[in-house]
C-alpha positions in Angstrom: -87.4 -61.9 -54.6 -88.2 -60.2 -51.3 -88.0 -62.1 -48.0 -91.6 -61.3 -47.1 -92.8 -62.8 -50.5 -90.9 -66.0 -49.8 -92.3 -66.3 -46.3 -95.9 -65.7 -47.6 -95.4 -68.4 -50.2 -94.2 -70.8 -47.5 -97.2 -70.1 -45.4 -99.6 -70.6 -48.3 -97.9 -73.8 -49.3 -98.4 -75.5 -45.9 -101.6 -73.8 -44.7 -103.9 -76.5 -46.1 -102.3 -78.9 -43.6 -103.3 -76.7 -40.7 -106.9 -77.8 -40.7 -109.4 -77.4 -37.9 -110.3 -80.3 -35.6 -113.5 -82.1 -36.2 -116.4 -80.4 -34.4 -114.4 -78.1 -32.1 -116.3 -76.6 -29.2 -114.3 -73.4 -29.7 -111.5 -72.6 -32.1 -109.4 -69.5 -32.4 -106.1 -68.5 -33.9 -103.7 -65.7 -34.2 -100.7 -64.6 -36.3 -97.4 -63.1 -34.9 -95.0 -61.4 -37.3 -91.5 -60.0 -36.6 -88.7 -58.7 -38.8 -85.3 -57.4 -37.8 -82.1 -56.4 -39.5 -78.8 -57.6 -38.0 -75.1 -57.3 -38.9 -72.8 -60.3 -39.5 -70.0 -59.8 -37.0 -68.1 -63.0 -37.7 -68.0 -65.9 -40.2 -66.1 -69.0 -39.3 -65.6 -71.0 -42.5 -64.2 -74.1 -40.8 -67.1 -74.6 -38.5 -69.6 -73.0 -40.9 -71.0 -70.6 -38.3 -72.3 -67.1 -38.7 -72.5 -64.7 -35.8 -75.2 -62.0 -36.0 -75.6 -58.9 -33.8 -79.1 -57.5 -33.5 -80.1 -53.9 -33.1 -80.2 -54.1 -29.3 -76.7 -55.6 -29.2 -77.9 -59.2 -28.7 -76.1 -61.8 -30.7 -76.9 -65.2 -32.2 -74.6 -67.9 -33.7 -76.1 -69.8 -36.6 -74.7 -73.0 -38.0 -74.9 -73.2 -41.8 -75.4 -76.8 -43.0 -74.0 -78.1 -46.3 -77.4 -77.3 -48.0 -76.6 -73.6 -47.7 -74.5 -73.6 -50.8 -74.0 -69.8 -50.9 -72.3 -69.8 -47.5 -68.9 -68.6 -48.9 -70.7 -65.3 -50.0 -71.5 -64.3 -46.4 -69.0 -61.8 -45.1 -68.4 -60.0 -41.8 -70.1 -56.5 -42.0 -73.0 -57.8 -44.2 -76.5 -56.8 -43.2 -79.1 -59.6 -43.0 -82.8 -59.4 -42.7 -84.6 -62.0 -40.7 -88.4 -62.4 -40.7 -90.7 -64.7 -38.9 -94.4 -65.4 -39.2 -96.1 -67.8 -36.7 -99.7 -69.0 -37.1 -101.2 -70.5 -34.0 -104.5 -72.3 -33.7 -106.1 -73.7 -30.5 -109.3 -75.8 -30.8 -111.1 -76.9 -27.7 -112.5 -80.4 -28.4 -114.5 -83.1 -26.6 -112.2 -85.4 -24.5 -113.3 -88.4 -26.5 -112.7 -86.8 -29.9 -109.6 -88.9 -30.5 -106.0 -88.0 -30.1 -104.1 -86.9 -33.2 -100.7 -88.3 -33.6 -98.2 -85.6 -32.6 -96.6 -84.0 -35.6 -93.4 -82.0 -35.9 -92.4 -81.5 -39.5 -89.6 -79.2 -40.6 -88.6 -78.1 -44.1 -85.6 -76.1 -45.3 -85.2 -74.3 -48.6 -82.2 -72.3 -49.7 -81.5 -69.8 -52.5 -80.1 -71.3 -55.7 -76.3 -71.5 -56.1 -74.9 -68.1 -57.1 -77.8 -66.1 -55.7 -77.4 -64.0 -52.5 -77.4 -66.3 -49.5 -80.8 -67.0 -47.9 -82.8 -69.7 -46.3 -86.5 -70.3 -45.4 -87.3 -72.8 -42.6 -90.8 -74.1 -42.0 -91.8 -75.8 -38.8 -95.3 -77.3 -38.3 -96.4 -78.8 -35.0 -99.6 -80.4 -33.8 -100.4 -82.0 -30.5 -103.4 -82.9 -28.3 -103.0 -81.2 -24.9 -104.8 -80.1 -21.8 -104.9 -76.6 -20.4 -103.3 -76.7 -17.0 -103.0 -73.0 -16.2 -104.3 -69.7 -17.5 -102.8 -66.3 -16.7 -105.3 -63.7 -17.9 -102.9 -60.7 -17.0 -100.2 -61.9 -19.4 -102.7 -63.8 -21.7 -100.7 -67.0 -21.3 -102.0 -70.5 -21.3 -100.0 -73.5 -20.2 -100.6 -76.7 -22.2 -99.6 -80.1 -21.0 -99.0 -82.7 -23.8 -99.6 -86.4 -23.8 -96.1 -87.1 -22.5 -96.4 -84.7 -19.6 -94.3 -81.9 -21.2 -95.6 -78.4 -20.7 -95.4 -75.3 -23.0 -96.6 -71.7 -22.4 -98.4 -70.0 -25.2 -99.0 -66.2 -25.1 -101.9 -64.9 -27.1 -101.9 -61.3 -28.4 -104.5 -58.9 -27.1 -106.6 -59.1 -30.3 -106.9 -62.9 -30.2 -110.6 -63.5 -29.9 -111.6 -66.6 -27.9 -108.9 -66.4 -25.3 -111.3 -65.5 -22.5 -113.4 -68.5 -23.2 -110.6 -71.0 -22.5 -110.7 -72.9 -19.2 -108.3 -75.0 -17.1 -109.0 -78.6 -17.9 -110.0 -78.0 -21.5 -108.8 -80.6 -24.0 -107.3 -78.9 -27.0 -105.7 -79.5 -30.3 -102.7 -77.1 -30.6 -101.4 -76.4 -34.0 -98.5 -74.0 -34.8 -96.9 -73.2 -38.1 -93.7 -71.1 -38.1 -92.1 -69.8 -41.2 -88.8 -68.0 -40.8 -86.4 -66.7 -43.3 -83.1 -64.9 -43.4 -81.5 -63.2 -46.4 -78.1 -61.5 -46.8 -78.6 -58.1 -48.4 -74.8 -57.8 -48.7 -74.9 -54.2 -47.6 -72.1 -53.1 -45.3 
């Protein structure tokens, strides 16, 4: 099965949990997709780590947990395909609309034993936040969560609704990220 198909299935499976806030003043969302091919430059069986080198020469070391039962099949020189799809939704709400309990749920699915190595990771986040800064030139909003932590979110140029956001707006921020990596085995 193709990696894109697996990621699409993961998005569809958790999409119903990414629901809009009750009576939002404004709501908009956007999707960011990315896919790269990388080479496995090293495999350390003892520490269960895989070192990947991307097309620009950048590298990443991944730790394969015990749930990745096909780890022994990964070899230096293999080509892997990594794909990511991130769905972001920002809903401006009334300040007294109630604060949702922050959520951060992750799931991990691996290929069956004996199949080519692969993994799909799903991460779903939801927080109530306040917009503390907007940079129109870079289309970046800074959100401050209930514990005082801040995060910058960059919206693509085609994300409608960005221009209507304002500093001080109370928002519900939801983000669903589905990422997958599959070993094609090609040298």
